[in-house]
C-alpha positions in Angstrom: -67.6 -4.0 5.8 -65.3 -1.0 6.5 -63.4 -3.0 9.1 -62.9 -5.9 6.7 -61.4 -3.5 4.1 -59.0 -2.1 6.6 -57.9 -5.6 7.7 -57.4 -6.6 4.0 -55.4 -3.5 3.3 -53.2 -4.0 6.4 -52.6 -7.6 5.3 -51.7 -6.4 1.8 -49.1 -4.0 3.3 -47.7 -6.6 5.6 -47.2 -9.0 2.6 -45.4 -6.3 0.7 -43.1 -5.6 3.6 -42.4 -9.3 3.9 -41.5 -9.5 0.2 -39.2 -6.6 0.5 -37.4 -8.3 3.4 -36.8 -11.6 1.5 -33.7 -12.5 -0.5 -33.0 -10.6 -3.7 -32.3 -11.6 -7.2 -28.5 -11.2 -7.9 -26.7 -10.1 -11.0 -23.0 -10.7 -11.2 -21.1 -8.9 -14.0 -17.5 -8.1 -14.9 -14.6 -9.1 -17.1 -13.6 -12.7 -17.8 -11.3 -14.4 -15.3 -12.3 -12.1 -12.4 -14.1 -14.7 -10.3 -17.7 -14.4 -11.4 -18.2 -18.2 -12.0 -16.4 -19.2 -8.8 -18.6 -16.8 -6.7 -21.9 -17.6 -8.5 -21.2 -21.3 -8.0 -20.5 -20.9 -4.3 -23.6 -18.8 -3.8 -25.7 -21.3 -5.6 -24.4 -24.3 -3.6 -24.7 -22.5 -0.3 -28.2 -21.1 -0.7 -30.8 -23.6 -1.8 -33.5 -21.2 -2.6 -31.6 -19.9 -5.6 -31.3 -20.9 -9.3 -28.2 -20.2 -11.3 -28.4 -18.7 -14.8 -25.4 -18.6 -17.0 -26.2 -15.7 -19.3 -23.1 -16.2 -21.5 -24.5 -19.6 -22.6 -27.2 -17.8 -24.5 -24.8 -15.2 -26.1 -22.4 -18.0 -27.1 -25.2 -20.0 -28.7 -26.5 -17.0 -30.6 -23.1 -16.0 -31.9 -22.4 -19.6 -33.0 -25.7 -19.8 -34.9 -25.1 -16.4 -36.6 -21.5 -17.4 -37.5 -22.7 -20.6 -39.1 -25.4 -18.8 -41.0 -23.0 -16.2 -42.4 -20.4 -18.8 -43.4 -23.0 -21.0 -45.1 -24.2 -18.0 -47.2 -20.7 -16.7 -48.0 -19.8 -16.8 -51.7 -16.5 -17.8 -53.1 -14.4 -15.4 -55.2 -11.9 -17.6 -57.0 -11.8 -20.0 -54.1 -11.5 -17.2 -51.5 -14.4 -16.5 -49.1 -14.7 -12.9 -48.0 -16.5 -12.6 -44.6 -17.0 -9.4 -42.6 -16.2 -10.4 -39.0 -18.7 -7.9 -37.7 -21.5 -9.7 -39.5 -20.7 -12.9 -37.4 -21.3 -11.1 -34.1 -24.7 -10.5 -32.5 -25.0 -6.8 -31.7 -24.4 -6.0 -28.0 -27.8 -4.3 -27.7 -29.5 -7.5 -28.9 -27.6 -9.5 -26.3 -28.5 -7.1 -23.6 -32.2 -7.2 -24.4 -32.2 -10.9 -24.7 -30.8 -11.3 -21.2 -33.2 -8.8 -19.8 -36.1 -10.7 -21.3 -34.7 -14.0 -20.0 -34.5 -12.5 -16.5 -38.1 -11.4 -16.8 -39.3 -14.8 -17.9 -37.3 -16.7 -15.3 -38.5 -14.3 -12.5 -42.2 -15.1 -13.4 -41.6 -18.9 -12.8 -39.3 -18.5 -9.9 -41.7 -16.1 -8.1 -44.4 -18.8 -8.2 -41.9 -21.2 -6.6 -40.8 -18.6 -4.1 -37.2 -18.8 -5.4 -34.6 -16.3 -6.6 -31.9 -16.3 -9.2 -28.2 -15.7 -9.5 -27.7 -14.3 -13.0 -24.0 -14.3 -14.1 -22.6 -12.8 -17.3 -19.8 -10.7 -18.7 -22.0 -9.4 -21.5 -23.9 -6.8 -19.5 -22.3 -3.4 -19.0 -22.5 -1.5 -15.8 -24.8 1.1 -17.5 -27.2 -1.5 -18.8 -27.2 -3.3 -15.4 -28.3 0.0 -13.9 -30.8 0.6 -16.6 -32.4 -2.9 -17.0 -31.7 -5.0 -14.0 -31.8 -2.7 -10.9 -35.4 -1.6 -11.8 -36.3 -5.3 -11.8 -35.2 -5.5 -8.2 -31.8 -7.1 -8.7 -28.8 -6.5 -6.5 -25.9 -5.9 -8.9 -22.3 -6.8 -8.2 -19.4 -6.1 -10.5 -16.0 -7.9 -10.4 -12.8 -6.7 -12.0 -9.0 -6.6 -11.7 -8.1 -2.9 -12.2 -4.9 -3.2 -10.1 -3.6 -6.4 -11.7 -0.5 -6.6 -13.9 -0.5 -8.2 -17.3 2.4 -10.6 -16.4 0.7 -11.9 -13.2 -2.6 -12.3 -14.9 -1.1 -14.4 -17.7 0.7 -16.5 -15.1 -2.5 -17.1 -13.2 -4.4 -18.1 -16.3 -1.7 -20.6 -17.4 -1.7 -22.0 -13.8 -5.4 -22.3 -13.2 -7.0 -22.8 -16.7 -7.3 -26.3 -18.2 -7.7 -27.6 -21.8 -11.4 -26.8 -21.8 -11.0 -23.1 -21.2 -10.9 -20.8 -24.2 -7.5 -19.4 -23.1 -6.0 -22.8 -23.9 -6.6 -22.3 -27.6 -5.0 -18.8 -28.0 -1.4 -17.9 -28.7 0.9 -15.8 -26.5 0.3 -12.6 -28.4 -3.5 -13.0 -28.2 -3.4 -13.9 -24.5 -1.4 -10.7 -23.8 -3.9 -8.6 -25.7 -6.7 -10.2 -23.8 -5.1 -9.6 -20.4 -4.5 -6.0 -21.2 -8.1 -5.6 -22.3 -9.4 -7.2 -19.0 -7.3 -4.8 -16.9 -8.3 -1.7 -18.9 -12.0 -2.6 -19.0 -11.9 -3.4 -15.2 -10.6 0.2 -14.6 -13.5 1.6 -16.7 -16.1 -0.6 -15.0 -14.8 0.5 -11.6 -15.4 4.1 -12.6 -18.8 3.3 -14.0 -19.8 1.5 -10.7 -18.9 4.6 -8.7 -21.1 6.7 -11.1 -24.1 4.4 -10.7 -23.6 3.4 -7.0 -23.0 -0.3 -7.9 -20.8 -2.5 -5.7 -17.5 -3.2 -7.3 -15.2 -6.0 -6.0 -11.5 -5.8 -6.9 -10.1 -9.3 -7.3 -6.6 -8.2 -8.3 -3.7 -10.0 -6.6 -4.4 -13.1 -4.5 -8.0 -13.8 -5.8 -8.5 -16.9 -3.7 -8.1 -15.0 -0.4 -10.7 -12.4 -1.6 -13.4 -14.8 -2.9 -14.7 -16.0 0.4 -15.0 -12.5 1.8 -16.9 -11.4 -1.3 -19.3 -14.3 -1.0 -20.0 -13.4 2.6 -20.6 -9.8 1.8 -23.0 -10.7 -1.0 -24.9 -13.1 1.3 -25.1 -10.4 4.0 -26.6 -7.9 1.7 -28.8 -9.9 -0.7 -29.5 -13.3 0.9 -31.9 -13.2 3.9 
């Protein structure tokens, strides 16, 4: 009986070690236009034991529902509808908790199928990735363009984006503001990644040349 318990315990430890050595769930975060979608698509296509989760789909749907609700309830004042823009946006904390819960539920089903996930979103901050996703066993990677220039980023967007991208529907002034925000936020996220020990990939400059190297690095670290 004692011998059986020892064997059972040894088998349990062996399975735990094997689980630790398998592929990891991957979270890819960062500012828009930094290569998250390109990299997550490539990882998904190259590694058949992964499922791909687009976190931003859920936040877009939630914000759309809230916006429609607020607009439908807005009251006219002499033909003018007064709407507080902040009321049409789902709070960041709600989005973060939603995505954390989605990851939990997905992981339950994927674990049964012995599969992993690539979770991609620009909605999760570095701090929240460290707080909510790393404890779940995710490997976290952050992309940004801290060394990009506004002019080169605008040029790249106009060259690579098509009519279905959101950038096709904004004016020059808004596009310039957006590019400045992407660069500034990338610098902030790079600092936060150093603080929390999260891998940061700089995709400034010739992004296409860097993408393949980033994919290979992620596979080496996270995909067994």
